[in-house]
N, C-alpha and C positions, 0 to 999 in steps of 0.2 A: 504494500500500500504506500509505503514511503516513496518508492521509486515512481509509482503512478502519479502521486501528488507532485513530486518534483518535476516529472515530465510535463505536467500541466502548469508548472510555474506558480503553484499555490504558495502564498506567503508563509514563511516558516511558523509563525505563531498559529495561523489557521490550520496548517498541516499538523502541528502538534496536538491541537484540539481534536482533530479527527483521529489521530493515532491513539490518543487516550480513549476516545469513544469506542473505537473498534476493539481495543484491548478489553475494556470493561464489558462491552456487549457480548463478545465472543466468550469471555470467561463466564458470564452469567448464563449464557445458553448451555455451555458445557456443564456447569454446576447444577443448574435447575432443570434442564430438559434432557441432559445426557442419559439419564436412567430410563427415560421413556421413549427416546427416539434416537435414530442414528443419522438424522438429516440435519445438516447445517449448511447455510449458504450465506456468503458475504458478497455484497455488491456495492461498488461506489461509482457514482456518475457525476459528471459535470455538465450542466445544461442550463441555459438561460440565466447565468449568473449565480447559480446555486450548486453547492456540493451536497450530495445526498448519499448517505450510508444506510444500507439495509442489512440487517442480520436476521435471517429467517431460520426457524427450526420447526420440528414436527410436533411440538407440544403446544396445544391451544391455550394453555393457562397464561393469562396476561400478567406482566410484572406489576407490582404496586406503583401508583403514581407518587410523585414527591409529596403530595398532600396526605397520602395514606401512611407514610413512614412516621412512626410515633417518636422515635428518638432522633435527636439532632445528629448530624454527621460526626460531631466531636464525641458524642456519647456512645454511638453504636459501635459494636465490635465488627459487625459485618453489615452489608446491605446499604452502605453509604455510597458506593460507586455510582449507582444510577442517579442518586441525588446530585452528586458532583457533576456527572455528565449533563444532567438537566440544567444545572446552574451555568456551566460553561456554554452550553448551547443557547440559553436565553441571553446571556451576556453578549454573545456574538450576533444576536438578532435573529436566531433561528428557533427551531422547534424540535422537541423530542416527542415521539408518539409511538404507540404500540397498537396493533390491530390483528385480528384473526384473518388468516388467508391460507388457502390450499391445505386445509386440515391441520394447520399449525398456526404460528404467529410470525409477525414481522415487527421488529423494533427498528424504528427509523429515526435518523438524525438528519436534519436539513438545516444548513447554515449558508449565509451569503458567501460566495466565493470571493476571496481576496487574491487576485492574481497580480504578481509583481511584474510580469511582462508577458509577451505573447507565448503561447505554447511552443515547445520545441518542434521542429519538423518531424512529422510522422507520429506525434503524440495524438492518441485518439481516446475519447471517453470510453470507459469500460462498464 
């Protein structure tokens, strides 16, 4: 993912936000859905000025929203990663969402793309 974002010339701070998000969302999918499914799909796209990250798995149980988390991130021993991702995404002017799809779920991060210059030749959205 780092090389794809670099090929798209995404600004380093924005790329780091997406790398943190993918790490957290894939970890959550493995931790929470790994026992019930062997499906995991990660996709990142750049289109119309937006970066979008989708992490899909075969478990239809949706993660709790930030409002449903009872402990503050400083107090919780686990479960704060999604809250941190939500804060980063909102700070960047984006949105974190989860929805059921294809017999499982998709957790999506969508943030405005900050491009530092034109994409390198041959770089294509994936």
